N, CA, C and O atoms as a GROMACS GRO file, in nm:
protein
  616
    1MET      N    1   0.083  -0.118   0.000
    1MET     CA    2   0.000   0.000   0.000
    1MET      C    3   0.088   0.126   0.000
    1MET      O    4   0.059   0.224  -0.068
    2LYS      N    5   0.196   0.121   0.076
    2LYS     CA    6   0.287   0.234   0.083
    2LYS      C    7   0.350   0.261  -0.053
    2LYS      O    8   0.367   0.377  -0.092
    3ARG      N    9   0.385   0.155  -0.127
    3ARG     CA   10   0.444   0.170  -0.260
    3ARG      C   11   0.344   0.234  -0.357
    3ARG      O   12   0.381   0.320  -0.437
    4LEU      N   13   0.219   0.192  -0.349
    4LEU     CA   14   0.116   0.250  -0.434
    4LEU      C   15   0.101   0.399  -0.407
    4LEU      O   16   0.092   0.479  -0.501
    5PHE      N   17   0.099   0.437  -0.281
    5PHE     CA   18   0.090   0.578  -0.244
    5PHE      C   19   0.209   0.656  -0.299
    5PHE      O   20   0.191   0.765  -0.353
    6LEU      N   21   0.329   0.602  -0.285
    6LEU     CA   22   0.448   0.671  -0.334
    6LEU      C   23   0.445   0.685  -0.487
    6LEU      O   24   0.484   0.789  -0.540
    7LEU      N   25   0.399   0.582  -0.555
    7LEU     CA   26   0.388   0.588  -0.701
    7LEU      C   27   0.290   0.698  -0.742
    7LEU      O   28   0.320   0.778  -0.830
    8ILE      N   29   0.174   0.701  -0.679
    8ILE     CA   30   0.073   0.803  -0.711
    8ILE      C   31   0.127   0.942  -0.680
    8ILE      O   32   0.111   1.033  -0.761
    9ALA      N   33   0.190   0.959  -0.567
    9ALA     CA   34   0.246   1.089  -0.529
    9ALA      C   35   0.354   1.133  -0.627
    9ALA      O   36   0.361   1.250  -0.664
   10THR      N   37   0.439   1.039  -0.668
   10THR     CA   38   0.546   1.071  -0.762
   10THR      C   39   0.490   1.115  -0.896
   10THR      O   40   0.540   1.210  -0.957
   11LEU      N   41   0.387   1.046  -0.942
   11LEU     CA   42   0.326   1.081  -1.070
   11LEU      C   43   0.245   1.210  -1.062
   11LEU      O   44   0.243   1.288  -1.157
   12ALA      N   45   0.180   1.233  -0.951
   12ALA     CA   46   0.093   1.350  -0.938
   12ALA      C   47   0.170   1.478  -0.913
   12ALA      O   48   0.128   1.584  -0.960
   13PHE      N   49   0.283   1.473  -0.841
   13PHE     CA   50   0.354   1.595  -0.805
   13PHE      C   51   0.398   1.677  -0.925
   13PHE      O   52   0.373   1.798  -0.925
   14PRO      N   53   0.461   1.618  -1.028
   14PRO     CA   54   0.499   1.701  -1.142
   14PRO      C   55   0.377   1.766  -1.209
   14PRO      O   56   0.385   1.880  -1.254
   15ALA      N   57   0.266   1.693  -1.216
   15ALA     CA   58   0.146   1.750  -1.278
   15ALA      C   59   0.093   1.866  -1.195
   15ALA      O   60   0.052   1.968  -1.250
   16MET      N   61   0.093   1.850  -1.062
   16MET     CA   62   0.045   1.958  -0.976
   16MET      C   63   0.139   2.078  -0.986
   16MET      O   64   0.092   2.192  -0.993
   17ALA      N   65   0.269   2.054  -0.986
   17ALA     CA   66   0.365   2.163  -0.996
   17ALA      C   67   0.351   2.236  -1.128
   17ALA      O   68   0.363   2.359  -1.134
   18GLN      N   69   0.326   2.162  -1.232
   18GLN     CA   70   0.312   2.222  -1.365
   18GLN      C   71   0.198   2.322  -1.368
   18GLN      O   72   0.210   2.427  -1.430
   19HIS      N   73   0.085   2.290  -1.303
   19HIS     CA   74  -0.031   2.379  -1.306
   19HIS      C   75  -0.011   2.502  -1.221
   19HIS      O   76  -0.082   2.601  -1.238
   20GLN      N   77   0.084   2.499  -1.130
   20GLN     CA   78   0.109   2.615  -1.045
   20GLN      C   79   0.211   2.709  -1.107
   20GLN      O   80   0.223   2.824  -1.064
   21MET      N   81   0.284   2.664  -1.206
   21MET     CA   82   0.387   2.745  -1.267
   21MET      C   83   0.328   2.829  -1.379
   21MET      O   84   0.246   2.779  -1.456
   22PRO      N   85   0.367   2.956  -1.389
   22PRO     CA   86   0.318   3.038  -1.501
   22PRO      C   87   0.384   2.995  -1.630
   22PRO      O   88   0.493   2.936  -1.627
   23PRO      N   89   0.322   3.023  -1.746
   23PRO     CA   90   0.384   2.988  -1.874
   23PRO      C   91   0.519   3.057  -1.889
   23PRO      O   92   0.537   3.170  -1.843
   24GLN      N   93   0.612   2.989  -1.951
   24GLN     CA   94   0.745   3.043  -1.973
   24GLN      C   95   0.753   3.110  -2.109
   24GLN      O   96   0.671   3.082  -2.196
   25GLY      N   97   0.850   3.196  -2.127
   25GLY     CA   98   0.872   3.257  -2.259
   25GLY      C   99   0.812   3.395  -2.270
   25GLY      O  100   0.755   3.448  -2.175
   26ASP      N  101   0.825   3.452  -2.386
   26ASP     CA  102   0.776   3.585  -2.417
   26ASP      C  103   0.624   3.584  -2.426
   26ASP      O  104   0.569   3.515  -2.512
   27PRO      N  105   0.553   3.660  -2.339
   27PRO     CA  106   0.407   3.659  -2.342
   27PRO      C  107   0.348   3.703  -2.476
   27PRO      O  108   0.236   3.666  -2.508
   28SER      N  109   0.421   3.782  -2.554
   28SER     CA  110   0.368   3.827  -2.682
   28SER      C  111   0.349   3.713  -2.780
   28SER      O  112   0.270   3.724  -2.874
   29GLN      N  113   0.421   3.601  -2.760
   29GLN     CA  114   0.407   3.488  -2.852
   29GLN      C  115   0.273   3.416  -2.832
   29GLN      O  116   0.237   3.331  -2.913
   30PHE      N  117   0.201   3.448  -2.725
   30PHE     CA  118   0.076   3.379  -2.696
   30PHE      C  119  -0.046   3.456  -2.748
   30PHE      O  120  -0.159   3.421  -2.714
   31LYS      N  121  -0.024   3.559  -2.828
   31LYS     CA  122  -0.134   3.633  -2.889
   31LYS      C  123  -0.187   3.555  -3.009
   31LYS      O  124  -0.114   3.478  -3.072
   32PRO      N  125  -0.315   3.575  -3.041
   32PRO     CA  126  -0.368   3.508  -3.161
   32PRO      C  127  -0.293   3.553  -3.285
   32PRO      O  128  -0.239   3.664  -3.290
   33LEU      N  129  -0.292   3.467  -3.385
   33LEU     CA  130  -0.227   3.501  -3.512
   33LEU      C  131  -0.305   3.613  -3.580
   33LEU      O  132  -0.427   3.620  -3.568
   34PRO      N  133  -0.236   3.701  -3.652
   34PRO     CA  134  -0.308   3.804  -3.726
   34PRO      C  135  -0.394   3.742  -3.835
   34PRO      O  136  -0.355   3.643  -3.898
   35GLU      N  137  -0.511   3.799  -3.856
   35GLU     CA  138  -0.603   3.749  -3.958
   35GLU      C  139  -0.542   3.770  -4.097
   35GLU      O  140  -0.482   3.874  -4.124
   36ARG      N  141  -0.557   3.670  -4.184
   36ARG     CA  142  -0.516   3.679  -4.323
   36ARG      C  143  -0.635   3.644  -4.410
   36ARG      O  144  -0.709   3.551  -4.379
   37LYS      N  145  -0.654   3.717  -4.518
   37LYS     CA  146  -0.768   3.692  -4.606
   37LYS      C  147  -0.757   3.562  -4.684
   37LYS      O  148  -0.857   3.507  -4.727
   38ASP      N  149  -0.633   3.512  -4.701
   38ASP     CA  150  -0.614   3.392  -4.782
   38ASP      C  151  -0.614   3.262  -4.703
   38ASP      O  152  -0.593   3.155  -4.761
   39VAL      N  153  -0.637   3.268  -4.571
   39VAL     CA  154  -0.644   3.147  -4.489
   39VAL      C  155  -0.777   3.144  -4.414
   39VAL      O  156  -0.838   3.248  -4.389
   40VAL      N  157  -0.821   3.023  -4.379
   40VAL     CA  158  -0.944   3.009  -4.301
   40VAL      C  159  -0.919   3.070  -4.162
   40VAL      O  160  -0.819   3.039  -4.097
   41SER      N  161  -1.010   3.154  -4.120
   41SER     CA  162  -0.998   3.221  -3.990
   41SER      C  163  -1.034   3.126  -3.876
   41SER      O  164  -1.129   3.049  -3.886
   42TRP      N  165  -0.956   3.134  -3.769
   42TRP     CA  166  -0.989   3.056  -3.649
   42TRP      C  167  -1.121   3.106  -3.591
   42TRP      O  168  -1.193   3.030  -3.526
   43ASN      N  169  -1.155   3.233  -3.614
   43ASN     CA  170  -1.283   3.286  -3.567
   43ASN      C  171  -1.398   3.216  -3.639
   43ASN      O  172  -1.503   3.192  -3.580
   44THR      N  173  -1.379   3.185  -3.766
   44THR     CA  174  -1.482   3.111  -3.840
   44THR      C  175  -1.498   2.971  -3.782
   44THR      O  176  -1.611   2.927  -3.757
   45LEU      N  177  -1.387   2.901  -3.759
   45LEU     CA  178  -1.395   2.765  -3.705
   45LEU      C  179  -1.454   2.762  -3.564
   45LEU      O  180  -1.505   2.659  -3.521
   46ALA      N  181  -1.447   2.873  -3.494
   46ALA     CA  182  -1.502   2.880  -3.358
   46ALA      C  183  -1.654   2.892  -3.358
   46ALA      O  184  -1.716   2.888  -3.251
   47GLN      N  185  -1.714   2.906  -3.473
   47GLN     CA  186  -1.860   2.919  -3.482
   47GLN      C  187  -1.926   2.781  -3.475
   47GLN      O  188  -1.980   2.731  -3.574
   48VAL      N  189  -1.919   2.724  -3.358
   48VAL     CA  190  -1.973   2.590  -3.332
   48VAL      C  191  -2.026   2.587  -3.189
   48VAL      O  192  -1.970   2.649  -3.099
   49GLU      N  193  -2.134   2.515  -3.170
   49GLU     CA  194  -2.192   2.496  -3.038
   49GLU      C  195  -2.204   2.346  -3.012
   49GLU      O  196  -2.222   2.268  -3.104
   50LEU      N  197  -2.194   2.309  -2.886
   50LEU     CA  198  -2.221   2.170  -2.849
   50LEU      C  199  -2.367   2.162  -2.807
   50LEU      O  200  -2.411   2.237  -2.720
   51VAL      N  201  -2.441   2.072  -2.869
   51VAL     CA  202  -2.582   2.054  -2.837
   51VAL      C  203  -2.605   1.910  -2.792
   51VAL      O  204  -2.539   1.817  -2.838
   52LYS      N  205  -2.698   1.895  -2.700
   52LYS     CA  206  -2.726   1.761  -2.647
   52LYS      C  207  -2.811   1.684  -2.748
   52LYS      O  208  -2.916   1.730  -2.794
   53ALA      N  209  -2.764   1.564  -2.780
   53ALA     CA  210  -2.836   1.474  -2.869
   53ALA      C  211  -2.845   1.339  -2.799
   53ALA      O  212  -2.746   1.266  -2.792
   54LYS      N  213  -2.960   1.308  -2.748
   54LYS     CA  214  -2.984   1.186  -2.670
   54LYS      C  215  -2.895   1.187  -2.546
   54LYS      O  216  -2.915   1.269  -2.456
   55ASP      N  217  -2.797   1.097  -2.540
   55ASP     CA  218  -2.716   1.083  -2.419
   55ASP      C  219  -2.577   1.145  -2.430
   55ASP      O  220  -2.490   1.115  -2.348
   56ARG      N  221  -2.554   1.231  -2.530
   56ARG     CA  222  -2.422   1.291  -2.546
   56ARG      C  223  -2.434   1.427  -2.615
   56ARG      O  224  -2.541   1.468  -2.658
   57TYR      N  225  -2.321   1.496  -2.623
   57TYR     CA  226  -2.316   1.626  -2.688
   57TYR      C  227  -2.247   1.612  -2.824
   57TYR      O  228  -2.148   1.541  -2.837
   58VAL      N  229  -2.300   1.682  -2.924
   58VAL     CA  230  -2.243   1.679  -3.058
   58VAL      C  231  -2.227   1.823  -3.107
   58VAL      O  232  -2.301   1.912  -3.064
   59PRO      N  233  -2.130   1.846  -3.196
   59PRO     CA  234  -2.111   1.983  -3.246
   59PRO      C  235  -2.219   2.022  -3.347
   59PRO      O  236  -2.261   1.941  -3.430
   60GLN      N  237  -2.263   2.146  -3.337
   60GLN     CA  238  -2.355   2.203  -3.435
   60GLN      C  239  -2.283   2.324  -3.494
   60GLN      O  240  -2.260   2.424  -3.426
   61PHE      N  241  -2.248   2.314  -3.623
   61PHE     CA  242  -2.165   2.414  -3.689
   61PHE      C  243  -2.250   2.521  -3.758
   61PHE      O  244  -2.359   2.493  -3.806
   62ALA      N  245  -2.197   2.643  -3.761
   62ALA     CA  246  -2.260   2.751  -3.836
   62ALA      C  247  -2.249   2.719  -3.985
   62ALA      O  248  -2.163   2.641  -4.026
   63SER      N  249  -2.336   2.778  -4.065
   63SER     CA  250  -2.335   2.752  -4.210
   63SER      C  251  -2.203   2.795  -4.274
   63SER      O  252  -2.160   2.736  -4.373
   64SER      N  253  -2.137   2.897  -4.217
   64SER     CA  254  -2.007   2.940  -4.272
   64SER      C  255  -1.902   2.831  -4.254
   64SER      O  256  -1.807   2.824  -4.332
   65VAL      N  257  -1.918   2.748  -4.153
   65VAL     CA  258  -1.824   2.638  -4.129
   65VAL      C  259  -1.858   2.518  -4.218
   65VAL      O  260  -1.770   2.462  -4.283
   66THR      N  261  -1.985   2.481  -4.223
   66THR     CA  262  -2.023   2.365  -4.305
   66THR      C  263  -1.995   2.390  -4.453
   66THR      O  264  -1.976   2.295  -4.529
   67ALA      N  265  -1.994   2.516  -4.495
   67ALA     CA  266  -1.962   2.549  -4.635
   67ALA      C  267  -1.817   2.514  -4.669
   67ALA      O  268  -1.784   2.501  -4.787
   68LEU      N  269  -1.732   2.499  -4.569
   68LEU     CA  270  -1.590   2.466  -4.591
   68LEU      C  271  -1.566   2.316  -4.603
   68LEU      O  272  -1.457   2.274  -4.644
   69ASP      N  273  -1.665   2.234  -4.569
   69ASP     CA  274  -1.648   2.088  -4.568
   69ASP      C  275  -1.611   2.036  -4.708
   69ASP      O  276  -1.677   2.066  -4.807
   70GLN      N  277  -1.504   1.957  -4.712
   70GLN     CA  278  -1.453   1.894  -4.834
   70GLN      C  279  -1.395   1.994  -4.934
   70GLN      O  280  -1.385   1.964  -5.053
   71LYS      N  281  -1.358   2.113  -4.887
   71LYS     CA  282  -1.301   2.216  -4.974
   71LYS      C  283  -1.149   2.223  -4.954
   71LYS      O  284  -1.097   2.191  -4.847
   72GLN      N  285  -1.079   2.266  -5.060
   72GLN     CA  286  -0.936   2.295  -5.051
   72GLN      C  287  -0.923   2.430  -4.982
   72GLN      O  288  -0.982   2.529  -5.025
   73VAL      N  289  -0.846   2.434  -4.873
   73VAL     CA  290  -0.830   2.557  -4.795
   73VAL      C  291  -0.684   2.576  -4.757
   73VAL      O  292  -0.603   2.484  -4.769
   74LYS      N  293  -0.654   2.696  -4.710
   74LYS     CA  294  -0.526   2.726  -4.645
   74LYS      C  295  -0.555   2.752  -4.498
   74LYS      O  296  -0.655   2.814  -4.463
   75MET      N  297  -0.464   2.702  -4.413
   75MET     CA  298  -0.478   2.724  -4.269
   75MET      C  299  -0.344   2.766  -4.212
   75MET      O  300  -0.238   2.726  -4.260
   76GLN      N  301  -0.351   2.849  -4.108
   76GLN     CA  302  -0.231   2.896  -4.040
   76GLN      C  303  -0.243   2.861  -3.893
   76GLN      O  304  -0.348   2.883  -3.832
   77GLY      N  305  -0.135   2.807  -3.836
   77GLY     CA  306  -0.137   2.773  -3.694
   77GLY      C  307  -0.004   2.718  -3.648
   77GLY      O  308   0.097   2.726  -3.717
   78PHE      N  309  -0.008   2.662  -3.528
   78PHE     CA  310   0.111   2.610  -3.463
   78PHE      C  311   0.104   2.458  -3.455
   78PHE      O  312  -0.001   2.401  -3.425
   79MET      N  313   0.216   2.393  -3.484
   79MET     CA  314   0.222   2.247  -3.485
   79MET      C  315   0.230   2.190  -3.343
   79MET      O  316   0.309   2.236  -3.261
   80LEU      N  317   0.146   2.092  -3.317
   80LEU     CA  318   0.154   2.013  -3.194
   80LEU      C  319   0.180   1.870  -3.238
   80LEU      O  320   0.087   1.802  -3.284
   81PRO      N  321   0.303   1.821  -3.226
   81PRO     CA  322   0.338   1.689  -3.279
   81PRO      C  323   0.264   1.576  -3.207
   81PRO      O  324   0.238   1.584  -3.088
   82LEU      N  325   0.233   1.474  -3.282
   82LEU     CA  326   0.172   1.352  -3.227
   82LEU      C  327   0.269   1.235  -3.234
   82LEU      O  328   0.240   1.126  -3.185
   83GLN      N  329   0.384   1.258  -3.297
   83GLN     CA  330   0.485   1.154  -3.315
   83GLN      C  331   0.621   1.209  -3.273
   83GLN      O  332   0.639   1.330  -3.261
   84MET      N  333   0.715   1.121  -3.253
   84MET     CA  334   0.852   1.161  -3.226
   84MET      C  335   0.919   1.191  -3.359
   84MET      O  336   0.881   1.134  -3.462
   85GLY      N  337   1.016   1.280  -3.359
   85GLY     CA  338   1.094   1.303  -3.478
   85GLY      C  339   1.095   1.448  -3.524
   85GLY      O  340   1.009   1.528  -3.487
   86GLU      N  341   1.195   1.478  -3.606
   86GLU     CA  342   1.213   1.614  -3.658
   86GLU      C  343   1.108   1.649  -3.762
   86GLU      O  344   1.070   1.765  -3.776
   87LYS      N  345   1.061   1.548  -3.836
   87LYS     CA  346   0.960   1.570  -3.939
   87LYS      C  347   0.830   1.503  -3.897
   87LYS      O  348   0.830   1.394  -3.839
   88GLN      N  349   0.720   1.569  -3.928
   88GLN     CA  350   0.589   1.523  -3.886
   88GLN      C  351   0.496   1.504  -4.006
   88GLN      O  352   0.494   1.588  -4.097
   89SER      N  353   0.421   1.395  -4.007
   89SER     CA  354   0.322   1.374  -4.111
   89SER      C  355   0.180   1.364  -4.054
   89SER      O  356   0.082   1.364  -4.129
   90HIS      N  357   0.169   1.356  -3.923
   90HIS     CA  358   0.041   1.353  -3.853
   90HIS      C  359   0.056   1.436  -3.727
   90HIS      O  360   0.131   1.398  -3.636
   91PHE      N  361  -0.013   1.548  -3.720
   91PHE     CA  362   0.000   1.638  -3.607
   91PHE      C  363  -0.127   1.720  -3.592
   91PHE      O  364  -0.219   1.709  -3.673
   92VAL      N  365  -0.131   1.802  -3.489
   92VAL     CA  366  -0.243   1.892  -3.467
   92VAL      C  367  -0.196   2.033  -3.498
   92VAL      O  368  -0.087   2.073  -3.457
   93LEU      N  369  -0.277   2.107  -3.570
   93LEU     CA  370  -0.253   2.248  -3.597
   93LEU      C  371  -0.342   2.326  -3.502
   93LEU      O  372  -0.463   2.304  -3.499
   94ALA      N  373  -0.284   2.417  -3.424
   94ALA     CA  374  -0.360   2.490  -3.323
   94ALA      C  375  -0.355   2.640  -3.347
   94ALA      O  376  -0.259   2.692  -3.405
   95ALA      N  377  -0.459   2.708  -3.302
   95ALA     CA  378  -0.468   2.854  -3.317
   95ALA      C  379  -0.365   2.926  -3.231
   95ALA      O  380  -0.318   3.034  -3.267
   96MET      N  381  -0.329   2.866  -3.118
   96MET     CA  382  -0.234   2.926  -3.024
   96MET      C  383  -0.118   2.830  -3.002
   96MET      O  384  -0.135   2.708  -3.013
   97PRO      N  385   0.001   2.883  -2.971
   97PRO     CA  386   0.114   2.793  -2.943
   97PRO      C  387   0.092   2.722  -2.810
   97PRO      O  388   0.024   2.773  -2.721
   98GLN      N  389   0.151   2.606  -2.798
   98GLN     CA  390   0.143   2.528  -2.675
   98GLN      C  391   0.231   2.595  -2.570
   98GLN      O  392   0.345   2.630  -2.598
   99THR      N  393   0.178   2.612  -2.447
   99THR     CA  394   0.256   2.678  -2.343
   99THR      C  395   0.328   2.579  -2.252
   99THR      O  396   0.423   2.616  -2.183
  100CYS      N  397   0.282   2.454  -2.251
  100CYS     CA  398   0.353   2.350  -2.177
  100CYS      C  399   0.324   2.217  -2.246
  100CYS      O  400   0.225   2.204  -2.317
  101SER      N  401   0.410   2.119  -2.224
  101SER     CA  402   0.395   1.993  -2.296
  101SER      C  403   0.277   1.910  -2.249
  101SER      O  404   0.245   1.809  -2.312
  102PHE      N  405   0.212   1.948  -2.141
  102PHE     CA  406   0.099   1.871  -2.089
  102PHE      C  407  -0.034   1.943  -2.108
  102PHE      O  408  -0.139   1.889  -2.073
  103CYS      N  409  -0.032   2.064  -2.164
  103CYS     CA  410  -0.152   2.145  -2.173
  103CYS      C  411  -0.190   2.168  -2.319
  103CYS      O  412  -0.105   2.199  -2.402
  104MET      N  413  -0.318   2.152  -2.349
  104MET     CA  414  -0.366   2.183  -2.483
  104MET      C  415  -0.400   2.333  -2.486
  104MET      O  416  -0.454   2.385  -2.389
  105PRO      N  417  -0.368   2.401  -2.595
  105PRO     CA  418  -0.385   2.546  -2.600
  105PRO      C  419  -0.527   2.594  -2.630
  105PRO      O  420  -0.546   2.712  -2.655
  106GLY      N  421  -0.626   2.506  -2.627
  106GLY     CA  422  -0.764   2.548  -2.652
  106GLY      C  423  -0.854   2.427  -2.666
  106GLY      O  424  -0.812   2.313  -2.646
  107GLY      N  425  -0.978   2.454  -2.703
  107GLY     CA  426  -1.074   2.347  -2.722
  107GLY      C  427  -1.071   2.294  -2.863
  107GLY      O  428  -0.988   2.336  -2.944
  108PRO      N  429  -1.161   2.200  -2.895
  108PRO     CA  430  -1.161   2.137  -3.027
  108PRO      C  431  -1.189   2.234  -3.142
  108PRO      O  432  -1.154   2.205  -3.256
  109GLU      N  433  -1.251   2.347  -3.114
  109GLU     CA  434  -1.277   2.445  -3.220
  109GLU      C  435  -1.151   2.520  -3.261
  109GLU      O  436  -1.150   2.588  -3.364
  110SER      N  437  -1.045   2.509  -3.181
  110SER     CA  438  -0.921   2.581  -3.211
  110SER      C  439  -0.808   2.487  -3.252
  110SER      O  440  -0.690   2.523  -3.246
  111MET      N  441  -0.846   2.365  -3.296
  111MET     CA  442  -0.746   2.267  -3.338
  111MET      C  443  -0.794   2.191  -3.461
  111MET      O  444  -0.914   2.169  -3.480
  112VAL      N  445  -0.699   2.152  -3.544
  112VAL     CA  446  -0.728   2.074  -3.665
  112VAL      C  447  -0.630   1.958  -3.670
  112VAL      O  448  -0.509   1.979  -3.661
  113GLU      N  449  -0.681   1.838  -3.685
  113GLU     CA  450  -0.593   1.722  -3.707
  113GLU      C  451  -0.540   1.733  -3.850
  113GLU      O  452  -0.616   1.759  -3.943
  114VAL      N  453  -0.409   1.713  -3.867
  114VAL     CA  454  -0.346   1.728  -3.998
  114VAL      C  455  -0.276   1.598  -4.037
  114VAL      O  456  -0.205   1.537  -3.958
  115LYS      N  457  -0.299   1.559  -4.163
  115LYS     CA  458  -0.226   1.447  -4.224
  115LYS      C  459  -0.167   1.501  -4.353
  115LYS      O  460  -0.240   1.544  -4.443
  116THR      N  461  -0.032   1.499  -4.363
  116THR     CA  462   0.036   1.561  -4.476
  116THR      C  463   0.070   1.460  -4.585
  116THR      O  464   0.077   1.339  -4.560
  117LYS      N  465   0.090   1.511  -4.707
  117LYS     CA  466   0.134   1.426  -4.819
  117LYS      C  467   0.275   1.376  -4.794
  117LYS      O  468   0.304   1.258  -4.812
  118THR      N  469   0.363   1.467  -4.751
  118THR     CA  470   0.501   1.433  -4.717
  118THR      C  471   0.532   1.496  -4.581
  118THR      O  472   0.473   1.599  -4.547
  119PRO      N  473   0.622   1.437  -4.504
  119PRO     CA  474   0.653   1.492  -4.372
  119PRO      C  475   0.699   1.639  -4.377
  119PRO      O  476   0.766   1.682  -4.471
  120VAL      N  477   0.660   1.713  -4.273
  120VAL     CA  478   0.691   1.855  -4.260
  120VAL      C  479   0.784   1.873  -4.142
  120VAL      O  480   0.762   1.813  -4.036
  121LYS      N  481   0.887   1.955  -4.156
  121LYS     CA  482   0.980   1.979  -4.047
  121LYS      C  483   0.909   2.052  -3.933
  121LYS      O  484   0.842   2.153  -3.955
  122TYR      N  485   0.925   1.999  -3.812
  122TYR     CA  486   0.863   2.060  -3.694
  122TYR      C  487   0.926   2.195  -3.665
  122TYR      O  488   1.047   2.213  -3.677
  123THR      N  489   0.842   2.290  -3.626
  123THR     CA  490   0.889   2.423  -3.588
  123THR      C  491   0.800   2.480  -3.479
  123THR      O  492   0.683   2.442  -3.467
  124PHE      N  493   0.855   2.572  -3.400
  124PHE     CA  494   0.776   2.642  -3.299
  124PHE      C  495   0.703   2.761  -3.361
  124PHE      O  496   0.609   2.814  -3.301
  125ASP      N  497   0.744   2.802  -3.480
  125ASP     CA  498   0.681   2.915  -3.548
  125ASP      C  499   0.550   2.873  -3.613
  125ASP      O  500   0.526   2.754  -3.636
  126ALA      N  501   0.467   2.970  -3.644
  126ALA     CA  502   0.342   2.942  -3.715
  126ALA      C  503   0.374   2.889  -3.855
  126ALA      O  504   0.470   2.932  -3.918
  127VAL      N  505   0.291   2.796  -3.901
  127VAL     CA  506   0.306   2.740  -4.035
  127VAL      C  507   0.176   2.765  -4.112
  127VAL      O  508   0.070   2.784  -4.053
  128ILE      N  509   0.188   2.763  -4.244
  128ILE     CA  510   0.071   2.774  -4.330
  128ILE      C  511   0.067   2.648  -4.415
  128ILE      O  512   0.165   2.610  -4.478
  129LEU      N  513  -0.050   2.583  -4.415
  129LEU     CA  514  -0.068   2.458  -4.488
  129LEU      C  515  -0.190   2.471  -4.578
  129LEU      O  516  -0.285   2.543  -4.547
  130SER      N  517  -0.187   2.399  -4.690
  130SER     CA  518  -0.306   2.388  -4.773
  130SER      C  519  -0.344   2.241  -4.780
  130SER      O  520  -0.257   2.154  -4.775
  131GLY      N  521  -0.473   2.214  -4.790
  131GLY     CA  522  -0.520   2.077  -4.797
  131GLY      C  523  -0.672   2.074  -4.800
  131GLY      O  524  -0.738   2.177  -4.809
  132LYS      N  525  -0.725   1.954  -4.792
  132LYS     CA  526  -0.870   1.933  -4.796
  132LYS      C  527  -0.924   1.929  -4.654
  132LYS      O  528  -0.883   1.845  -4.574
  133LEU      N  529  -1.015   2.021  -4.622
  133LEU     CA  530  -1.072   2.032  -4.488
  133LEU      C  531  -1.198   1.947  -4.479
  133LEU      O  532  -1.286   1.955  -4.565
  134THR      N  533  -1.206   1.868  -4.374
  134THR     CA  534  -1.327   1.792  -4.344
  134THR      C  535  -1.383   1.842  -4.212
  134THR      O  536  -1.311   1.850  -4.112
  135VAL      N  537  -1.511   1.875  -4.212
  135VAL     CA  538  -1.581   1.915  -4.090
  135VAL      C  539  -1.643   1.787  -4.033
  135VAL      O  540  -1.725   1.723  -4.099
  136LEU      N  541  -1.602   1.751  -3.912
  136LEU     CA  542  -1.640   1.623  -3.852
  136LEU      C  543  -1.759   1.642  -3.757
  136LEU      O  544  -1.745   1.700  -3.650
  137LYS      N  545  -1.872   1.593  -3.797
  137LYS     CA  546  -1.994   1.613  -3.720
  137LYS      C  547  -2.011   1.512  -3.607
  137LYS      O  548  -2.085   1.538  -3.512
  138ASP      N  549  -1.945   1.398  -3.616
  138ASP     CA  550  -1.965   1.294  -3.516
  138ASP      C  551  -1.841   1.205  -3.502
  138ASP      O  552  -1.852   1.083  -3.507
  139ASP      N  553  -1.724   1.267  -3.486
  139ASP     CA  554  -1.601   1.190  -3.476
  139ASP      C  555  -1.586   1.131  -3.336
  139ASP      O  556  -1.602   1.203  -3.238
  140PRO      N  557  -1.556   1.002  -3.324
  140PRO     CA  558  -1.546   0.940  -3.192
  140PRO      C  559  -1.430   0.994  -3.107
  140PRO      O  560  -1.432   0.978  -2.985
  141THR      N  561  -1.330   1.056  -3.169
  141THR     CA  562  -1.218   1.111  -3.092
  141THR      C  563  -1.247   1.250  -3.037
  141THR      O  564  -1.171   1.301  -2.955
  142GLY      N  565  -1.357   1.312  -3.080
  142GLY     CA  566  -1.394   1.443  -3.027
  142GLY      C  567  -1.336   1.560  -3.104
  142GLY      O  568  -1.356   1.675  -3.064
  143ILE      N  569  -1.266   1.536  -3.214
  143ILE     CA  570  -1.214   1.648  -3.291
  143ILE      C  571  -1.322   1.697  -3.388
  143ILE      O  572  -1.412   1.622  -3.426
  144PHE      N  573  -1.312   1.823  -3.425
  144PHE     CA  574  -1.412   1.884  -3.512
  144PHE      C  575  -1.364   1.896  -3.656
  144PHE      O  576  -1.445   1.897  -3.749
  145TYR      N  577  -1.230   1.907  -3.676
  145TYR     CA  578  -1.177   1.936  -3.810
  145TYR      C  579  -1.057   1.849  -3.843
  145TYR      O  580  -0.978   1.814  -3.756
  146ARG      N  581  -1.046   1.814  -3.971
  146ARG     CA  582  -0.930   1.736  -4.019
  146ARG      C  583  -0.886   1.795  -4.153
  146ARG      O  584  -0.969   1.821  -4.240
  147LEU      N  585  -0.756   1.815  -4.169
  147LEU     CA  586  -0.697   1.861  -4.294
  147LEU      C  587  -0.614   1.746  -4.350
  147LEU      O  588  -0.518   1.702  -4.287
  148THR      N  589  -0.651   1.697  -4.470
  148THR     CA  590  -0.580   1.585  -4.531
  148THR      C  591  -0.511   1.629  -4.658
  148THR      O  592  -0.541   1.734  -4.714
  149GLU      N  593  -0.417   1.545  -4.703
  149GLU     CA  594  -0.338   1.577  -4.822
  149GLU      C  595  -0.273   1.716  -4.809
  149GLU      O  596  -0.258   1.789  -4.906
  150ALA      N  597  -0.236   1.747  -4.686
  150ALA     CA  598  -0.183   1.880  -4.657
  150ALA      C  599  -0.038   1.893  -4.702
  150ALA      O  600   0.038   1.796  -4.704
  151GLU      N  601  -0.002   2.016  -4.738
  151GLU     CA  602   0.135   2.048  -4.774
  151GLU      C  603   0.163   2.194  -4.740
  151GLU      O  604   0.071   2.276  -4.736
  152PRO      N  605   0.289   2.227  -4.716
  152PRO     CA  606   0.322   2.366  -4.684
  152PRO      C  607   0.277   2.462  -4.793
  152PRO      O  608   0.282   2.430  -4.912
  153ALA      N  609   0.235   2.580  -4.752
  153ALA     CA  610   0.192   2.685  -4.845
  153ALA      C  611   0.250   2.817  -4.796
  153ALA      O  612   0.310   2.825  -4.689
  154LYS      N  613   0.230   2.919  -4.877
  154LYS     CA  614   0.279   3.053  -4.838
  154LYS      C  615   0.164   3.147  -4.822
  154LYS      O  616   0.184   3.265  -4.790
   0.00000   0.00000   0.00000
């Protein structure tokens, strides 16, 4: 029993300490990206509500969002890797940079799952990608958006 307590305490302490520490780095880097006319706006993707459907909640998207479904788009955001390595082919694109390795920088409306044609070099800077956007109305993983066949753009 003592070992179990020590294991739980050891695992919990770093997580508790992490939540008490303020974000590191230049606070100006945590501002939203400037709006660009040639990329899908994060404000547009945020036009979604969770509505109760039977025993669970599902996203209900504004018409401006559903109009983007299955369209070729450009998106700008910050890479959150899902794999190890310098190059990434499956990652999350987020509206805001990650402030700690255990914290997500927003809700599902501010993130897009990305699958690229060829691996992309990981960077802390904002990236611009083009690809086919899918609006996910009932994804079991809880994500709202997926960008496939993505590749770097300018």
